[in-house]
All heavy atoms as an XYZ file, in Angstrom:
763
protein
N     123.049    101.805     99.904
C     122.051    102.781    100.314
C     120.853    102.049    100.923
O     120.338    101.111    100.352
C     121.616    103.593     99.094
C     120.681    104.706     99.403
S     120.550    105.773     97.955
C     118.878    106.265     98.130
N     120.412    102.489    102.069
C     119.306    101.846    102.775
C     117.983    102.148    102.065
O     117.754    103.257    101.607
C     119.237    102.337    104.209
N     117.143    101.139    102.010
C     115.827    101.309    101.406
C     114.923    102.054    102.380
O     114.896    101.751    103.563
C     115.241     99.937    101.085
C     113.943    100.010    100.335
C     113.460     98.631     99.944
C     112.144     98.739     99.224
N     111.647     97.448     98.804
N     114.205    103.061    101.862
C     113.290    103.818    102.707
C     112.127    102.928    103.127
O     111.688    102.055    102.378
C     112.758    105.030    101.962
C     113.779    106.097    101.719
C     113.148    107.332    101.088
O     111.947    107.420    100.881
N     113.979    108.300    100.791
N     111.625    103.183    104.318
C     110.509    102.402    104.841
C     109.228    102.741    104.097
O     108.898    103.904    103.892
C     110.318    102.683    106.325
C     109.188    101.878    106.927
C     109.030    102.136    108.411
O     109.865    102.771    109.030
N     107.949    101.648    108.970
N     108.507    101.703    103.717
C     107.224    101.893    103.064
C     106.105    101.775    104.088
O     106.183    100.966    105.010
C     107.012    100.855    101.958
C     107.933    101.060    100.786
C     107.556    100.173     99.616
O     107.029     99.086     99.786
N     107.839    100.651     98.424
N     105.089    102.602    103.888
C     103.903    102.563    104.741
C     102.683    102.640    103.842
O     102.780    102.990    102.665
C     103.921    103.719    105.734
C     105.100    103.645    106.696
C     105.024    104.694    107.777
O     104.153    104.542    108.652
O     105.805    105.644    107.730
N     101.525    102.345    104.396
C     100.292    102.387    103.623
C      99.772    103.823    103.569
O      99.658    104.492    104.600
C      99.219    101.458    104.220
C      97.901    101.589    103.462
C      99.704    100.014    104.215
N      99.481    104.260    102.368
C      98.883    105.572    102.126
C      97.585    105.375    101.359
O      97.457    104.443    100.567
C      99.807    106.452    101.272
C     100.990    107.002    102.012
C     102.114    106.219    102.249
C     101.005    108.314    102.476
C     103.210    106.720    102.932
C     102.098    108.824    103.158
C     103.196    108.021    103.380
O     104.277    108.523    104.054
N      96.635    106.281    101.613
C      95.405    106.319    100.838
C      95.503    107.481     99.871
O      95.873    108.597    100.257
C      94.184    106.481    101.748
C      93.916    105.253    102.568
C      94.331    105.183    103.885
C      93.277    104.154    102.015
C      94.103    104.049    104.648
C      93.051    103.009    102.759
C      93.454    102.955    104.081
N      95.185    107.219     98.623
C      95.241    108.217     97.564
C      93.814    108.412     97.043
O      93.163    107.440     96.644
C      96.171    107.767     96.420
C      96.222    108.816     95.313
C      97.572    107.463     96.955
N      93.339    109.650     97.068
C      91.997    109.970     96.603
C      92.112    110.849     95.365
O      92.894    111.804     95.334
C      91.198    110.676     97.700
C      91.071    109.830     98.933
C      91.894    110.046    100.025
C      90.152    108.791     98.979
C      91.797    109.254    101.159
C      90.050    107.989    100.114
C      90.878    108.220    101.202
N      91.322    110.510     94.362
C      91.442    111.138     93.052
C      90.522    112.358     92.918
O      89.508    112.473     93.610
C      91.086    110.117     91.972
C      91.863    108.801     92.067
S      93.632    108.991     91.858
C      93.693    109.295     90.107
N      90.879    113.229     91.973
C      90.037    114.373     91.632
C      88.802    113.918     90.875
O      88.718    112.766     90.423
C      90.824    115.370     90.777
C      91.693    116.268     91.626
O      91.315    116.670     92.720
N      92.876    116.584     91.126
N      87.848    114.830     90.697
C      86.595    114.543     90.005
C      86.858    113.893     88.652
O      87.699    114.341     87.879
C      85.784    115.826     89.807
C      84.518    115.615     89.039
C      83.410    115.062     89.657
C      84.450    115.929     87.696
C      82.232    114.843     88.945
C      83.278    115.725     86.982
C      82.178    115.173     87.610
N      86.105    112.835     88.374
C      86.213    112.096     87.116
C      84.788    111.804     86.644
O      84.074    111.014     87.271
C      86.990    110.798     87.354
C      87.060    109.890     86.140
O      86.484    110.239     85.085
O      87.679    108.822     86.250
N      84.336    112.419     85.545
C      82.967    112.213     85.084
C      82.673    110.757     84.694
O      81.546    110.288     84.856
C      82.822    113.158     83.894
C      84.200    113.556     83.519
C      85.062    113.387     84.731
N      83.666    110.041     84.203
C      83.463    108.627     83.861
C      83.176    107.831     85.130
O      82.259    106.995     85.162
C      84.677    108.053     83.106
C      84.506    106.557     82.863
C      84.904    108.797     81.799
N      83.943    108.085     86.188
C      83.701    107.417     87.467
C      82.285    107.704     87.954
O      81.569    106.796     88.374
C      84.725    107.883     88.509
C      84.324    107.607     89.931
C      84.393    106.322     90.447
C      83.862    108.626     90.759
C      84.016    106.052     91.762
C      83.486    108.373     92.066
C      83.563    107.078     92.563
O      83.186    106.826     93.855
N      81.858    108.961     87.896
C      80.525    109.332     88.371
C      79.430    108.621     87.573
O      78.446    108.144     88.143
C      80.325    110.850     88.303
C      81.219    111.633     89.240
C      80.978    111.339     90.711
O      79.849    110.948     91.088
O      81.918    111.485     91.495
N      79.610    108.527     86.263
C      78.626    107.846     85.419
C      78.572    106.353     85.744
O      77.493    105.778     85.913
C      78.967    108.052     83.944
C      77.991    107.377     82.984
C      78.351    107.618     81.521
N      79.703    107.248     81.175
C      80.120    106.001     80.941
N      79.290    104.981     81.035
N      81.385    105.771     80.602
N      79.734    105.719     85.863
C      79.777    104.288     86.169
C      79.229    103.998     87.570
O      78.564    102.980     87.779
C      81.203    103.754     86.045
C      81.770    103.701     84.625
C      83.248    103.337     84.666
C      80.997    102.739     83.754
N      79.509    104.866     88.504
C      79.038    104.670     89.879
C      77.512    104.729     89.969
O      76.896    104.095     90.829
C      79.661    105.706     90.804
C      79.502    105.365     92.271
C      80.253    106.335     93.105
N      79.592    107.634     93.059
C      79.365    108.387     94.106
N      79.780    108.007     95.297
N      78.775    109.540     93.991
N      76.894    105.479     89.077
C      75.441    105.616     89.083
C      74.736    104.328     88.638
O      73.560    104.126     88.950
C      75.020    106.771     88.182
N      75.437    103.449     87.933
C      74.861    102.181     87.480
C      74.991    101.168     88.606
O      76.067    100.653     88.874
C      75.592    101.697     86.221
C      75.023    100.397     85.681
O      74.125     99.794     86.317
O      75.486     99.972     84.606
N      73.889    100.874     89.275
C      73.904    100.007     90.456
C      73.737     98.518     90.129
O      73.619     97.701     91.018
C      72.810    100.438     91.425
C      72.924    101.877     91.845
C      73.385    101.961     93.247
N      73.311    103.334     93.721
C      74.295    103.904     94.353
N      75.397    103.253     94.590
N      74.175    105.138     94.774
N      73.725     98.169     88.836
C      73.574     96.764     88.468
C      74.858     95.987     88.766
O      75.918     96.564     88.992
C      73.239     96.636     86.974
O      74.371     96.999     86.197
N      74.754     94.667     88.743
C      75.922     93.821     88.977
C      76.980     94.057     87.896
O      78.165     94.155     88.188
C      75.498     92.345     88.997
C      76.578     91.396     89.410
C      76.041     89.981     89.567
C      77.129     89.058     90.058
N      76.636     87.698     90.261
N      76.539     94.175     86.647
C      77.462     94.438     85.542
C      78.098     95.823     85.686
O      79.284     96.002     85.418
C      76.742     94.337     84.190
C      76.225     92.966     83.857
C      74.892     92.638     84.534
O      74.192     93.563     85.027
O      74.562     91.445     84.606
N      77.304     96.792     86.108
C      77.819     98.142     86.309
C      78.874     98.184     87.395
O      79.890     98.873     87.268
N      78.664     97.433     88.454
C      79.628     97.368     89.546
C      80.945     96.752     89.083
O      82.024     97.238     89.413
C      79.037     96.558     90.703
O      79.963     96.453     91.756
N      80.861     95.693     88.297
C      82.068     95.043     87.780
C      82.822     95.975     86.832
O      84.055     96.042     86.856
C      81.703     93.740     87.074
N      82.075     96.709     86.004
C      82.695     97.658     85.077
C      83.403     98.765     85.843
O      84.529     99.156     85.500
C      81.638     98.251     84.123
O      81.015     97.183     83.404
C      82.252     99.227     83.142
N      82.754     99.273     86.888
C      83.359    100.313     87.718
C      84.639     99.806     88.377
O      85.669    100.489     88.356
C      82.381    100.803     88.780
C      82.926    101.811     89.792
C      83.381    103.094     89.106
C      81.891    102.107     90.859
N      84.587     98.621     88.953
C      85.774     98.051     89.605
C      86.935     97.918     88.624
O      88.070     98.272     88.938
C      85.450     96.696     90.226
C      84.545     96.792     91.437
O      84.366     97.908     91.976
O      84.004     95.742     91.849
N      86.658     97.415     87.436
C      87.706     97.237     86.425
C      88.261     98.583     85.963
O      89.484     98.745     85.816
C      87.159     96.455     85.239
N      87.373     99.550     85.753
C      87.796    100.887     85.326
C      88.728    101.516     86.361
O      89.805    102.033     86.022
C      86.572    101.776     85.095
C      86.912    103.229     84.884
C      87.435    103.672     83.675
C      86.726    104.166     85.901
C      87.773    105.003     83.480
C      87.048    105.497     85.717
C      87.576    105.911     84.507
O      87.908    107.236     84.324
N      88.328    101.474     87.628
C      89.131    102.101     88.680
C      90.469    101.397     88.866
O      91.498    102.051     89.025
C      88.364    102.139     89.994
C      87.214    103.130     90.053
C      86.509    103.027     91.396
C      87.682    104.543     89.796
N      90.464    100.084     88.858
C      91.711     99.346     89.044
C      92.709     99.713     87.949
O      93.878    100.002     88.231
C      91.444     97.844     89.051
O      92.626     97.148     89.347
N      92.257     99.743     86.708
C      93.132    100.095     85.593
C      93.586    101.557     85.691
O      94.761    101.867     85.485
C      92.421     99.844     84.264
C      93.236    100.144     83.011
C      94.484     99.270     82.951
C      92.385     99.955     81.771
N      92.667    102.448     86.020
C      92.994    103.877     86.157
C      94.065    104.090     87.225
O      95.043    104.810     87.013
C      91.716    104.650     86.510
C      91.907    106.103     86.847
C      90.561    106.716     87.235
C      90.699    107.979     87.997
N      89.413    108.582     88.362
N      93.896    103.450     88.370
C      94.851    103.602     89.467
C      96.196    102.964     89.121
O      97.252    103.533     89.419
C      94.273    103.004     90.750
C      92.994    103.643     91.173
N      92.067    102.995     91.951
C      92.474    104.877     90.923
C      91.031    103.807     92.164
N      91.263    104.944     91.547
N      96.168    101.795     88.478
C      97.410    101.138     88.052
C      98.190    102.007     87.073
O      99.414    102.122     87.165
C      97.116     99.779     87.410
C      96.646     98.734     88.407
O      96.790     98.950     89.636
O      96.122     97.694     87.955
N      97.480    102.617     86.128
C      98.136    103.482     85.136
C      98.783    104.696     85.798
O      99.894    105.095     85.425
C      97.144    103.940     84.071
C      96.806    102.882     83.061
C      95.844    103.457     82.014
C      95.550    102.476     80.917
N      94.648    103.031     79.896
N      98.099    105.291     86.758
C      98.656    106.449     87.459
C      99.949    106.069     88.181
O     100.961    106.763     88.065
C      97.648    107.014     88.460
C      98.170    108.181     89.290
C      98.242    109.453     88.454
C      97.318    108.405     90.514
N      99.918    104.959     88.901
C     101.110    104.512     89.623
C     102.250    104.202     88.660
O     103.398    104.584     88.905
C     100.783    103.288     90.485
C      99.905    103.581     91.702
C      99.345    102.290     92.275
C     100.683    104.352     92.752
N     101.949    103.531     87.559
C     102.988    103.179     86.581
C     103.590    104.422     85.932
O     104.781    104.450     85.624
C     102.399    102.257     85.515
N     102.761    105.458     85.743
C     103.235    106.698     85.128
C     104.163    107.478     86.061
O     105.141    108.083     85.612
C     102.030    107.566     84.744
C     102.386    108.895     84.120
C     101.143    109.645     83.667
C     100.550    110.421     84.807
N      99.506    111.377     84.398
N     103.880    107.445     87.365
C     104.590    108.321     88.301
C     105.697    107.650     89.118
O     106.612    108.342     89.569
C     103.583    108.954     89.268
C     102.542    109.864     88.621
C     101.514    110.295     89.653
C     103.201    111.064     87.974
N     105.612    106.342     89.329
C     106.559    105.668     90.218
C     107.325    104.576     89.472
O     106.845    104.038     88.471
C     105.818    105.057     91.414
C     104.967    106.009     92.249
C     104.266    105.248     93.367
C     105.799    107.158     92.805
N     108.503    104.245     89.988
C     109.335    103.208     89.389
C     108.685    101.837     89.565
O     108.097    101.556     90.616
C     110.718    103.199     90.056
C     111.542    104.436     89.797
C     111.910    104.560     88.335
O     112.269    103.597     87.679
N     111.796    105.777     87.808
N     108.814    100.971     88.562
C     108.265     99.614     88.696
C     108.860     98.905     89.916
O     110.022     99.108     90.261
C     108.709     98.913     87.409
C     109.045    100.009     86.458
C     109.475    101.190     87.284
N     108.058     98.096     90.556
C     108.469     97.305     91.720
C     108.909     98.135     92.923
O     109.559     97.617     93.828
C     109.582     96.319     91.349
C     109.152     95.350     90.258
O     107.991     94.891     90.311
O     109.968     95.066     89.360
N     108.556     99.430     92.940
C     108.916    100.267     94.089
C     107.709    100.534     94.992
O     107.830    101.244     95.979
C     109.510    101.600     93.622
O     108.513    102.399     92.995
N     106.559     99.965     94.655
C     105.331    100.172     95.408
C     104.483     98.905     95.313
O     104.731     98.039     94.480
C     104.537    101.362     94.855
C     104.136    101.185     93.415
C     102.938    100.544     93.082
C     104.945    101.618     92.376
C     102.571    100.347     91.763
C     104.588    101.429     91.055
C     103.401    100.801     90.756
O     103.047    100.601     89.452
N     103.471     98.838     96.184
C     102.510     97.725     96.133
C     101.106     98.280     96.366
O     100.791     98.722     97.468
C     102.831     96.677     97.186
C     101.913     95.477     97.106
C     102.376     94.345     98.034
N     101.184     93.632     98.467
C     100.717     93.596     99.706
N     101.362     94.203    100.669
N      99.634     92.935     99.991
N     100.298     98.262     95.314
C      98.907     98.700     95.465
C      98.160     97.613     96.219
O      98.223     96.443     95.876
C      98.250     98.948     94.109
C      96.848     99.552     94.264
C      96.215     99.885     92.942
C      95.413     98.691     92.514
N      94.608     98.914     91.329
N      97.458     98.003     97.273
C      96.731     97.036     98.095
C      95.302     96.857     97.635
O      94.789     95.748     97.666
C      96.760     97.469     99.557
C      98.184     97.718     99.995
C      98.758     97.211    101.223
N      98.196     96.316    102.138
C      98.194     96.500    103.443
N      98.668     97.613    103.958
N      97.745     95.580    104.239
N      94.640     97.969     97.264
C      93.252     97.861     96.803
C      92.795     99.170     96.179
O      93.335    100.236     96.474
C      92.325     97.513     97.969
O      92.354     98.551     98.928
N      91.806     99.051     95.300
C      91.108    100.219     94.776
C      89.805    100.351     95.559
O      89.190     99.348     95.927
C      90.808    100.053     93.284
O      91.979    100.204     92.520
N      89.400    101.584     95.803
C      88.211    101.869     96.609
C      87.159    102.514     95.711
O      87.269    103.689     95.361
C      88.577    102.803     97.759
C      89.797    102.384     98.589
C      90.229    103.508     99.508
C      89.482    101.123     99.366
N      86.143    101.745     95.329
C      85.149    102.232     94.376
C      84.253    103.315     94.956
O      83.806    104.206     94.241
C      84.295    101.072     93.874
N      83.984    103.270     96.243
C      83.031    104.209     96.832
C      83.548    105.655     96.834
O      82.767    106.596     96.843
C      82.599    103.758     98.238
C      81.332    104.480     98.662
C      83.716    103.940     99.237
C      80.605    103.831     99.794
N      84.869    105.829     96.793
C      85.437    107.177     96.852
C      86.424    107.492     95.730
O      87.036    108.544     95.736
C      86.152    107.427     98.203
C      85.161    107.459     99.341
C      87.253    106.419     98.431
N      86.593    106.612     94.755
C      87.607    106.757     93.706
C      88.970    107.026     94.327
O      89.546    108.099     94.232
C      87.262    107.853     92.703
C      88.215    107.851     91.496
O      89.061    106.945     91.392
O      88.100    108.770     90.663
N      89.458    106.008     94.989
C      90.763    106.091     95.617
C      91.381    104.711     95.708
O      90.796    103.722     95.265
N      92.575    104.654     96.292
C      93.237    103.371     96.462
C      94.217    103.425     97.619
O      94.625    104.499     98.059
C      93.940    102.924     95.172
C      94.979    103.887     94.637
C      96.319    103.729     94.959
C      94.614    104.926     93.810
C      97.276    104.601     94.458
C      95.563    105.806     93.297
C      96.901    105.637     93.623
N      94.551    102.238     98.103
C      95.555    102.093     99.154
C      96.818    101.540     98.510
O      96.751    100.638     97.667
C      95.056    101.144    100.238
N      97.965    102.087     98.905
C      99.234    101.675     98.301
C     100.346    101.750     99.337
O     100.342    102.637    100.188
C      99.553    102.559     97.067
C      99.727    104.019     97.450
C     100.755    102.050     96.295
N     101.271    100.805     99.282
C     102.457    100.826    100.144
C     103.555    101.578     99.396
O     104.027    101.120     98.350
C     102.921     99.404    100.456
C     101.967     98.650    101.336
C     102.417     97.224    101.591
O     103.632     96.933    101.518
O     101.535     96.381    101.852
N     103.951    102.733     99.951
C     104.959    103.598     99.329
C     105.777    104.302    100.408
O     105.442    104.246    101.587
C     104.309    104.665     98.404
C     103.242    105.457     99.158
C     103.763    104.041     97.150
C     102.613    106.594     98.371
N     106.828    104.985     99.962
C     107.640    105.798    100.864
C     107.066    107.214    100.935
O     106.221    107.597    100.112
C     109.095    105.881    100.364
O     109.098    106.582     99.105
C     109.718    104.499    100.192
N     107.545    107.988    101.880
C     107.119    109.387    101.995
C     107.489    110.160    100.727
O     106.719    111.005    100.254
C     107.741    110.046    103.227
C     107.398    111.514    103.384
C     105.904    111.814    103.477
O     105.176    111.076    104.159
O     105.448    112.798    102.849
N     108.650    109.882    100.148
C     109.068    110.559     98.916
C     108.108    110.240     97.767
O     107.751    111.126     96.978
C     110.492    110.159     98.549
N     107.676    108.997     97.674
C     106.722    108.620     96.636
C     105.363    109.267     96.887
O     104.675    109.655     95.939
C     106.580    107.099     96.564
C     107.811    106.414     96.006
C     107.735    104.908     96.132
O     107.427    104.385     97.199
N     108.015    104.212     95.036
N     104.982    109.399     98.148
C     103.729    110.079     98.479
C     103.773    111.530     97.986
O     102.779    112.042     97.461
C     103.472    110.026     99.978
N     104.910    112.166     98.119
C     105.061    113.544     97.639
C     104.902    113.622     96.125
O     104.298    114.561     95.610
C     106.420    114.101     98.050
O     106.489    114.228     99.437
N     105.431    112.635     95.424
C     105.270    112.586     93.964
C     103.797    112.474     93.608
O     103.295    113.191     92.732
C     106.079    111.414     93.369
C     105.730    111.198     91.902
C     107.573    111.652     93.530
N     103.085    111.589     94.293
C     101.655    111.424     94.015
C     100.872    112.689     94.346
O      99.949    113.060     93.616
C     101.092    110.233     94.789
C     101.548    108.854     94.306
C     101.031    107.773     95.247
C     101.090    108.597     92.885
N     101.239    113.363     95.425
C     100.538    114.604     95.806
C     100.641    115.663     94.715
O      99.761    116.506     94.577
C     101.115    115.166     97.103
C     100.658    114.458     98.344
C     101.173    115.141     99.615
N     100.845    114.332    100.768
C     101.706    113.551    101.414
N     102.970    113.495    101.045
N     101.305    112.835    102.446
N     101.716    115.645     93.958
C     101.929    116.671     92.935
C     101.213    116.355     91.618
O     101.180    117.203     90.722
C     103.428    116.857     92.677
O     103.963    115.703     92.052
N     100.620    115.182     91.492
C      99.939    114.805     90.250
C      98.602    115.523     90.129
O      97.848    115.620     91.099
C      99.719    113.297     90.215
N      98.301    115.995     88.941
C      97.057    116.746     88.725
C      95.813    115.884     88.924
O      94.755    116.390     89.259
C      97.039    117.398     87.357
C      97.010    116.449     86.167
C      96.957    117.223     84.866
C      97.081    116.436     83.615
N      96.597    115.114     83.509
N      95.940    114.584     88.753
C      94.795    113.681     88.907
C      94.455    113.407     90.372
O      93.370    112.909     90.673
C      95.086    112.323     88.248
C      95.425    112.389     86.781
C      96.926    112.474     86.509
O      97.696    112.890     87.393
O      97.322    112.119     85.387
N      95.370    113.730     91.264
C      95.238    113.362     92.684
C      94.728    114.540     93.508
O      95.220    115.660     93.388
C      96.595    112.866     93.237
C      96.532    112.633     94.733
C      97.019    111.599     92.510
N      93.742    114.266     94.344
C      93.196    115.287     95.250
C      93.909    115.269     96.590
O      94.328    116.305     97.103
C      91.693    115.055     95.442
C      91.014    116.081     96.319
C      89.497    115.965     96.331
N      89.018    114.610     96.210
C      88.444    113.917     97.192
N      88.256    114.452     98.371
N      88.032    112.692     96.987
N      94.048    114.067     97.202
C      94.622    113.960     98.549
C      95.422    112.663     98.665
O      95.012    111.639     98.135
C      93.497    113.947     99.620
C      94.062    113.740    101.012
C      92.664    115.203     99.572
N      96.536    112.748     99.379
C      97.320    111.562     99.752
C      97.520    111.623    101.259
O      98.066    112.603    101.772
C      98.694    111.525     99.044
C      99.504    110.320     99.487
C      98.516    111.545     97.532
N      97.068    110.592    101.969
C      97.163    110.567    103.431
C      97.749    109.240    103.902
O      97.358    108.186    103.418
C      95.781    110.732    104.057
C      95.199    112.113    103.950
C      95.929    113.145    104.791
O      96.526    112.772    105.816
O      95.905    114.315    104.417
N      98.653    109.325    104.872
C      99.201    108.124    105.473
C      98.146    107.468    106.356
O      97.389    108.149    107.043
C     100.438    108.448    106.296
C     101.125    107.203    106.806
C     102.500    107.357    107.437
C     102.894    108.660    107.975
N     104.154    108.581    108.728
N      98.077    106.140    106.308
C      97.148    105.398    107.152
C      97.482    105.653    108.611
O      98.644    105.615    109.013
C      97.259    103.904    106.844
C      96.233    103.081    107.594
O      95.124    103.534    107.848
N      96.600    101.873    107.944
N      96.477    105.930    109.395
C      96.657    106.204    110.819
C      96.018    105.084    111.630
O      94.823    104.847    111.496
C      95.993    107.539    111.196
C      96.539    108.722    110.464
C      97.922    109.112    110.914
O      98.263    108.967    112.073
N      98.724    109.601    109.989
N      96.814    104.400    112.407
C      96.282    103.364    113.298
C      95.657    104.039    114.511
O      96.269    104.917    115.120
C      97.401    102.432    113.759
C      98.029    101.629    112.646
C      97.179    100.454    112.210
O      96.408     99.946    113.044
O      97.288    100.054    111.052
N      94.447    103.647    114.846
C      93.788    104.203    116.014
C      94.046    103.312    117.210
O      93.917    102.097    117.132
C      92.285    104.336    115.768
C      91.890    105.256    114.630
C      90.388    105.254    114.434
C      92.379    106.677    114.889
N      94.406    103.927    118.322
C      94.716    103.141    119.532
C      93.467    102.799    120.292
O      92.466    103.414    120.218
C      95.657    103.933    120.418
């Protein structure tokens, strides 16, 4: 069976009061805490919904509570159906 092509998708999360509280702390320590919180939160979501080694998270985005991940269209559909997720969009290259 042929492996489906993976592409980069951006996943944006629903409102999270912990994220909002951490984001309000503009100190260096607050920024590090926010980064660690989001990375773990996003990793847990992916591990809960997708098969191990079937995706590659590229980065967590602290400014919008989202992340970039290499996945298939079928996996994007799985993420879209998660209650924690607001939007899943395929990366669009601008010409």
